[in-house]
C-alpha positions as CSV (number, residue, x, y, z in Angstrom):
1,M,31.5,-18.9,-5.4
2,S,33.1,-18.3,-2.1
3,A,31.8,-15.9,0.7
4,E,34.8,-13.6,0.0
5,E,34.0,-13.5,-3.7
6,S,30.4,-12.7,-3.1
7,L,31.3,-9.8,-0.8
8,N,33.8,-8.4,-3.3
9,N,30.9,-8.4,-5.8
10,A,28.7,-6.8,-3.3
11,E,31.2,-4.1,-2.8
12,N,31.6,-3.5,-6.4
13,L,27.7,-3.3,-6.8
14,L,27.6,-1.0,-4.0
15,A,30.1,1.4,-5.6
16,R,27.9,1.4,-8.8
17,L,24.9,2.2,-6.4
18,E,26.7,5.2,-5.0
19,A,27.8,6.5,-8.4
20,A,24.1,6.2,-9.7
21,R,22.9,7.9,-6.6
22,V,25.4,10.9,-7.4
23,R,24.0,11.1,-10.8
24,L,20.5,11.1,-9.4
25,D,21.5,14.0,-7.2
26,E,23.0,15.9,-10.2
27,T,20.2,15.5,-12.6
28,Q,17.3,17.9,-13.3
29,D,15.8,15.7,-16.1
30,P,12.7,13.8,-14.8
31,D,12.8,11.1,-17.4
32,Q,16.6,10.5,-16.3
33,A,15.8,10.6,-12.8
34,I,13.2,7.8,-13.3
35,E,15.8,5.7,-15.3
36,I,18.3,6.2,-12.5
37,L,16.0,5.3,-9.8
38,Q,15.2,2.0,-11.8
39,E,18.9,1.4,-12.0
40,L,19.2,2.1,-8.3
41,A,16.4,-0.5,-7.6
42,E,18.0,-3.1,-9.8
43,L,21.5,-2.5,-8.1
44,A,19.9,-2.9,-4.6
45,K,18.3,-6.2,-5.4
46,E,21.7,-7.5,-6.9
47,V,23.5,-6.3,-3.8
48,E,20.8,-8.2,-1.7
49,G,21.5,-11.3,-3.8
50,E,25.2,-11.1,-3.4
51,L,25.0,-10.7,0.3
52,Q,22.5,-13.7,0.5
53,R,25.1,-15.7,-1.5
54,A,27.9,-14.7,0.7
55,K,25.9,-15.6,3.9
56,R,25.1,-19.0,2.5
57,A,28.7,-19.6,1.4
58,A,30.1,-18.6,4.8
59,E,27.6,-20.9,6.4
60,T,28.6,-23.7,4.2
61,E,32.2,-23.0,4.7
62,A,31.8,-23.0,8.5
63,A,30.0,-26.2,8.4
64,A,32.4,-28.1,6.2
65,P,34.9,-30.3,8.1
66,P,38.4,-29.1,8.3
67,N,40.8,-30.2,5.4
68,P,43.3,-32.6,6.9
69,D,45.7,-32.0,3.9
70,A,45.8,-28.2,4.8
71,S,49.0,-27.1,6.5
72,A,48.6,-25.1,9.9
73,D,50.5,-21.9,9.9
């Protein structure tokens, strides 16, 4: 997976995280609030994982030798 793909995945996860946060703000049900908090924690871990993958991919891409077959623009 490329750094760009990982960043796109992280952005999608952040959108889901924000939607869950809004649901948490709107709920008055303690049980539902706990479920949403668990979801937020899981999404935050997934975002962190995607960002780490993006970082590793970017480092790998930066360290890779240039492709001699690629045409210069």
